[in-house]
C-alpha positions in Angstrom: -10.2 -26.0 -8.0 -6.7 -24.2 -7.6 -4.4 -23.3 -4.8 -3.9 -19.6 -4.0 0.0 -19.0 -5.2 2.1 -17.7 -2.2 3.2 -14.1 -3.1 6.3 -14.3 -1.0 7.5 -17.6 -2.7 9.1 -18.4 -6.1 7.6 -16.4 -8.9 4.0 -16.6 -8.7 2.8 -15.2 -12.0 3.0 -18.4 -14.2 0.4 -19.9 -11.7 -1.4 -16.5 -12.0 -1.6 -16.8 -15.4 -2.8 -19.9 -15.6 -5.6 -19.3 -13.0 -6.6 -16.3 -15.3 -7.1 -18.2 -18.5 -9.9 -20.5 -16.5 -11.3 -17.7 -15.3 -12.8 -17.6 -11.8 -11.8 -20.6 -9.7 -12.5 -22.0 -6.2 -9.4 -21.9 -3.7 -8.6 -25.9 -2.9 -7.2 -24.7 0.7 -10.4 -22.2 1.7 -12.9 -22.5 -1.0 -12.5 -18.4 -1.7 -13.2 -17.6 -5.4 -10.1 -16.5 -6.7 -10.5 -13.6 -9.5 -7.6 -12.7 -12.0 -9.3 -11.0 -15.0 -8.8 -7.7 -15.2 -12.8 -6.9 -15.8 -13.6 -9.3 -13.2 -11.2 -7.7 -10.5 -12.6 -4.3 -11.4 -16.2 -5.4 -11.1 -15.6 -7.1 -7.4 -13.7 -3.9 -6.3 -16.9 -1.6 -7.1 -19.7 -4.5 -6.2 -21.8 -3.3 -3.3 -22.6 -7.0 -2.7 -18.8 -7.5 -1.5 -17.7 -6.3 1.9 -14.3 -5.6 3.4 -15.0 -7.8 6.5 -17.8 -10.2 7.6 -20.5 -8.0 9.5 -20.6 -10.5 12.4 -16.4 -10.0 12.3 -16.0 -6.5 12.3 -12.5 -6.6 14.1 -9.6 -8.7 14.0 -9.8 -11.8 15.9 -6.1 -12.5 15.6 -5.4 -9.4 18.0 -8.1 -10.4 20.5 -9.5 -7.0 22.4 -6.1 -5.1 23.0 -5.1 -1.6 22.0 -4.2 -3.1 18.3 -7.6 -4.6 17.6 -9.0 -1.0 18.3 -6.9 0.6 15.8 -8.1 -2.0 13.5 -11.6 -1.9 14.0 -11.5 2.0 13.6 -9.1 2.0 10.8 -11.2 3.4 7.5 -10.0 0.9 5.2 -11.3 -2.1 7.7 -14.7 -0.7 7.6 -17.9 -0.8 5.4 -21.2 1.0 4.6 -22.2 4.4 6.4 -18.7 4.0 9.1 -16.5 3.4 6.1 -18.0 6.4 4.0 -17.9 8.9 6.7 -14.1 8.0 7.5 -13.0 7.7 4.4 -14.8 11.5 3.4 -13.1 12.9 6.5 -9.6 11.1 5.6 -9.9 12.8 1.9 -10.7 16.3 3.6 -8.2 16.1 5.9 -5.4 14.9 3.5 -6.4 17.7 1.5 -5.4 20.0 4.3 -2.2 19.1 4.4 0.9 20.2 1.8 0.7 18.9 -2.0 2.4 16.1 -3.4 5.4 18.1 -5.1 6.4 19.2 -1.6 5.9 15.9 -0.3 8.1 14.5 -3.0 10.7 17.1 -1.9 10.9 16.0 1.6 11.3 12.3 0.8 14.1 13.2 -1.2 15.4 15.3 1.3 15.2 12.5 4.1 16.6 10.2 1.6 19.9 12.4 1.2 20.0 13.0 5.0 20.0 9.1 5.5 22.3 8.0 2.5 24.8 11.4 3.8 24.9 9.0 7.3 25.8 6.1 5.4 28.7 7.8 3.2 32.0 5.5 2.8 29.9 2.3 3.1 30.6 -0.3 0.4 27.3 -1.4 0.1 23.8 -0.3 0.8 21.0 -2.8 2.0 18.2 -0.2 0.8 15.2 -1.8 2.4 16.2 -1.4 6.2 18.6 1.9 5.1 15.9 3.9 3.2 12.6 1.8 2.0 10.9 1.2 5.3 12.2 4.3 7.3 11.9 7.1 4.7 8.0 6.8 4.2 7.6 6.5 7.8 9.3 9.3 8.9 7.8 11.5 5.8 4.6 11.0 6.8 4.6 11.7 10.3 6.6 15.2 9.7 3.7 15.5 7.1 0.9 15.1 9.6 2.5 18.3 11.3 3.6 16.2 14.2 6.8 17.9 15.9 10.1 16.4 15.6 10.2 14.2 18.6 6.9 13.3 18.4 7.2 12.3 14.8 10.1 10.0 15.3 8.6 8.3 17.8 5.5 7.9 16.1 7.3 6.3 13.3 9.1 4.1 15.2 5.7 2.9 17.3 3.8 2.4 13.7 6.5 0.5 12.3 6.0 -1.8 15.5 2.1 -1.6 15.4 2.0 -2.6 11.4 2.6 -6.2 11.7 -0.9 -6.5 13.7 -2.6 -5.6 10.2 -1.4 -9.1 8.9 -2.8 -12.5 10.7 0.4 -14.4 9.7 2.8 -12.1 11.8 4.4 -14.0 14.4 3.4 -14.3 17.9 6.2 -12.2 18.9 5.5 -9.6 16.7 1.7 -9.3 17.6 2.8 -9.0 21.3 5.1 -6.1 20.4 2.6 -4.7 18.1 0.0 -4.5 20.8 2.5 -2.5 23.2 3.2 0.0 20.1 -0.3 0.0 19.5 -1.0 1.4 23.1 1.7 4.1 22.9 0.8 5.4 19.7 -2.7 5.8 20.5 -1.7 7.4 23.6 0.5 9.9 21.3 -2.0 10.7 18.8 -4.7 10.8 21.0 -2.9 13.6 22.7 -2.6 15.4 19.5 -6.3 15.3 18.8 -6.9 16.9 22.4 -4.8 19.9 21.8 -6.4 20.3 18.5 -3.8 22.3 16.6 -2.9 20.0 13.6 -5.0 20.9 10.4 -4.8 17.0 10.0 -6.8 16.4 13.3 -8.7 19.5 12.8 -10.4 18.0 9.6 -11.1 15.1 11.0 -12.8 15.9 14.2 -14.5 19.3 13.7 -18.0 19.7 13.3 -20.0 20.9 10.5 -20.8 19.9 6.8 -23.3 16.9 6.0 -21.1 14.3 7.6 -20.5 14.0 11.3 -17.2 14.1 12.8 -14.8 11.5 14.0 -14.2 10.7 17.3 -11.0 10.4 19.1 -10.6 6.6 18.4 -11.6 7.0 14.6 -9.2 10.0 14.1 -6.2 8.3 16.0 -7.0 5.4 13.6 -7.0 7.3 10.6 -3.6 8.4 11.4 -2.4 5.2 12.9 -3.2 3.4 9.5 -1.6 5.9 7.0 1.6 5.4 9.3 1.2 1.6 8.8 0.9 1.9 5.2 4.0 3.9 4.7 6.2 1.2 6.1 4.3 -1.8 4.6 2.7 -0.9 0.8 4.7 2.4 0.2 8.0 0.7 1.7 7.6 -2.1 -0.9 6.5 0.1 -3.7 9.9 2.1 -2.9 11.9 -0.8 -3.3 10.5 -2.6 -6.2 10.7 0.8 -8.1 14.3 0.9 -7.4 15.2 -2.7 -8.2 13.5 -2.4 -11.7 15.5 1.1 -12.3 18.7 -0.4 -11.4 18.5 -3.3 -13.8 18.0 -0.4 -16.3 21.3 2.0 -16.8 19.4 4.1 -19.6 15.8 4.3 -17.4 18.0 4.9 -14.5 20.0 7.8 -16.0 16.4 9.2 -17.4 15.1 9.3 -13.8 18.4 11.0 -12.2 18.2 13.7 -15.1 14.2 14.2 -14.4 14.9 14.6 -10.7 11.8 12.3 -10.2 10.1 9.0 -11.2 7.5 9.8 -14.1 3.8 9.2 -13.1 3.3 6.7 -16.2 6.7 4.7 -15.6 5.1 4.3 -12.0 2.0 3.2 -13.2 3.9 0.5 -15.3 6.0 -0.3 -12.0 2.7 -0.7 -10.3 1.1 -2.7 -13.2 4.4 -5.0 -13.8 4.7 -6.3 -10.2 2.8 -4.4 -7.3 3.7 -4.6 -3.7 0.3 -5.8 -2.5 -0.4 -8.8 -4.9 -4.0 -9.4 -3.6 -7.3 -8.0 -1.3 -10.0 -9.7 -0.1 -14.0 -9.6 0.3 -16.8 -11.3 1.7 -20.2 -11.9 0.0 -22.9 -10.2 2.0 -25.7 -10.4 -0.7 -25.5 -12.8 -4.3 -23.6 -11.4 -7.0 -22.2 -12.8 -10.4 -18.6 -11.9 -11.4 -17.1 -13.6 -14.6 -19.7 -16.2 -15.0 -19.2 -17.1 -11.1 -22.4 -17.1 -8.8 -20.9 -15.8 -5.6 -23.2 -16.6 -2.7 -24.0 -14.7 1.2 -20.9 -15.6 3.2 -18.2 -17.0 0.3 -14.9 -15.3 0.6 -13.5 -13.7 -2.7 -9.8 -13.3 -3.4 -8.9 -10.6 -5.9 -5.4 -11.0 -7.4 -4.5 -7.6 -8.3 -1.2 -8.8 -9.8 -3.0 -10.9 -12.2 -5.1 -8.4 -13.4 -2.3 -6.0 -14.1 -0.9 -8.7 -16.8 -4.2 -9.9 -18.4 -3.4 -9.7 -22.2 -7.2 -8.5 -22.6 -6.0 -4.9 -21.5 -2.4 -4.9 -22.0 -0.2 -5.8 -24.8 3.2 -8.1 -23.9 1.8 -7.7 -20.2 4.8 -9.9 -18.9 6.9 -7.1 -20.3 8.3 -4.1 -18.1 7.4 -1.5 -20.7 8.8 1.9 -19.2 7.0 3.9 -21.9 3.7 1.6 -22.1 1.4 4.2 -20.5 3.1 7.3 -21.9 2.1 5.8 -25.1 -0.9 4.7 -24.2 -2.4 8.2 -22.7 -1.2 9.6 -25.8 -3.8 7.3 -27.9 -6.5 7.4 -25.2 -6.7 9.5 -22.0 -8.9 6.7 -20.4 -7.0 3.9 -21.2 -7.1 1.7 -18.3 -4.1 1.0 -16.0 -3.8 -0.9 -13.2 -6.2 -1.5 -9.9 -3.4 -1.5 -7.0 -4.8 1.2 -5.4 -8.5 -0.1 -5.7 -11.6 1.4 -7.4 -15.5 2.3 -6.2 -16.1 3.1 -2.6 -12.9 1.6 -1.2 -10.4 3.3 -3.6 -7.4 4.1 -1.7 -7.2 7.8 -0.4 -3.6 7.7 -0.1 -2.3 7.2 -3.5 -1.0 10.2 -3.8 1.1 10.2 -1.0 2.4 7.0 -1.6 3.3 8.0 -5.1 5.0 11.2 -4.1 7.2 9.7 -1.6 8.3 6.7 -3.9 8.7 9.5 -6.9 10.8 12.1 -4.5 13.1 9.1 -2.9 13.9 7.1 -5.7 15.1 9.5 -7.7 17.2 10.9 -4.7 18.9 7.7 -4.6 19.8 7.6 -8.4 21.0 11.5 -7.9 22.9 10.6 -4.5 24.7 7.4 -5.1 25.9 7.3 -9.0 26.6 4.1 -10.5 24.6 2.2 -8.0 23.5 -1.1 -9.0 21.9 -4.4 -7.7 24.2 -6.6 -5.8 21.9 -9.8 -6.0 19.2 -9.6 -8.6 17.6 -12.7 -7.0 15.6 -11.2 -4.2 13.9 -12.9 -0.8 10.9 -11.7 0.3 9.3 -11.1 3.6 6.9 -13.6 4.6 3.2 -12.5 3.6 -0.2 -13.6 2.6 -1.0 -11.3 0.1 2.2 -9.1 -0.7 5.5 -9.5 -2.5 8.1 -7.2 -0.5 11.5 -7.3 -0.8 13.0 -8.4 2.6 16.4 -6.9 1.8 17.2 -5.4 -1.5 21.3 -5.0 -1.4 22.8 -2.2 -3.8 26.9 -2.1 -4.8 
């Protein structure tokens, strides 16, 4: 049995490597199964026997029964079965109603330029608080169609609500998240009632093979999209900037292209994703990697470890910017990473996150030539499953 490495502490990858050599193991702390091999994690992501939440506990016990709990309970990512199938399909249709990824990347670049202009003359730049957290939130809020004042208010409230999704958040954060969730629910519910925004129309209109979402579900869909923007998307933007600025030639290449190439972004995601793991609970028996998983067993899928599996990637501990561009020329179906999931629970917002990061990162490099990392050793936000920079000082 092994203890699950903390993603927010010292480098967890050596421990992931040891776990992967052993195959599926039980965690010494909670007895959860730890899956680290690419094939095992991919099977688990697609296994119908594994659920997001225990059937008897559909909500979040750490949130009690307040407004934050309602957003959590109705969120597409936190549901299973028919509820998830309907919510995810409606969410995918709603996202298709909005502007394409190219326009979203351009909006992220504009928002980044505006924020950098306000910081002109500053000797240094703390990129997480100045850019990585606020830019994705603001871009998504406006992208949903909210008017300027409502968009900025929704972005602020979503940033305060986001800690509610994490059981390790401090008590003061959770208390504030409840107040933010109540105000965010009121703001978004009014948008649903008006019925003028294409995003909410696609979620709630009648017709088609699937039932329309009710107001609580539609509000949770928008709130969840916003919360992800200031969590995983922010982490991906911060990590992309850090890796680019460690390699001046690569930074110059991105600056010249005006965007982060999708193959390069895939390598960032493979090498060190913002979310290192995700959890499932077994609803029925299933065997994965030789492990006999029984009903009620918790399963931790370590996505970051799967991305460095030498059975799939050559020299996986090395960051290779052209890895996937070369692999794609040899085999268009070559596996990449599992960060956005697979199977029924694959993330419907992948294109959103990728577009925002590509546009914002390139804008930083174009706007501030000669930037470099001031501190190469970063601190990480407290988290049980993510490795997101707490700060990123650039000079």
